N, C-alpha and C positions, 0 to 999 in steps of 0.2 A: 927839728932844726934847732940848733943852739944859737942863741944870740949873745953877743958880747955883753950887752947891757943886762941880760937876764941872770943876775947874780943875787943870791940871798944876802940879807943883812946878817951881821954877826949876831949870834944867838944871845949873847949877854946884852947887846943893845936892844934887842926885841924885848927881853925881860925888863929892862929899864923902862921901855915905852909903856908896858902895861902897869908897872908900878906907878909911873907918873900920872896915869889917868885914874888911879884910885884902887887898883887891885891889891889885895893883901895876901900873905902866905903864898906868894908866887913860887912855883917849883917846876923843875924839869923832870917829867915823869919818865921819859924814854928818849934816847937819841941814838942815831945810827948814821954815820957819815954825814950827809947834808940834811937829814931828816930829824925832826924833833917833835915831841908832844909836850906841851907845857901849859900851865894855866894857873889860876888863882881864884880868890874869892873876892867878889865886889860887894861890900857891905851896903 
């Protein structure tokens, strides 16, 4: 079932979130349509 409220946030906003909590070298490793793998290093 699809819910109107069930929408992903914009990828670049998610990247900013993890940068704001202290992750460094954040990168998007893979993306395909609505799916993405990204991460960073937390010192």
